[in-house]
C-alpha positions, 0 to 999 in steps of 0.5 A, spaced: 165 624 357 159 628 353 154 622 352 147 621 355 147 623 363 147 617 367 142 615 373 147 619 378 147 626 374 139 626 373 138 625 380 143 631 381 139 634 376 132 633 379 134 635 386 137 642 384 130 643 380 127 641 386 131 646 390 130 652 385 123 651 383 120 647 389 112 648 390 112 651 383 115 645 380 108 642 377 107 648 374 113 648 371 113 641 368 106 643 365 108 648 362 114 645 359 110 640 357 105 644 354 111 648 350 114 641 347 107 640 345 106 646 341 113 645 338 112 638 336 105 640 333 109 646 329 114 641 327 108 636 324 105 642 320 112 644 317 113 637 315 106 637 312 106 643 308 113 640 306 110 633 303 104 637 300 108 642 296 112 636 293 
C-alpha cells in the first residue's frame, strides 16, 4: 500500500507537474538536480571528515 509508486502513479505525478509548472519545468528540474548535487557533495564531505577523524 505504501511502497514505491507504480507506473500509473508516476504518470499522474508527471501530468500534475506539467500542469503546475508548464514552461518553467526545465528550470525547476535543473534547480532540483543542482540542489541534489550540492546535497550529495555535502554528504561526501561529511563522510570524508568522519573517515579522516577515525
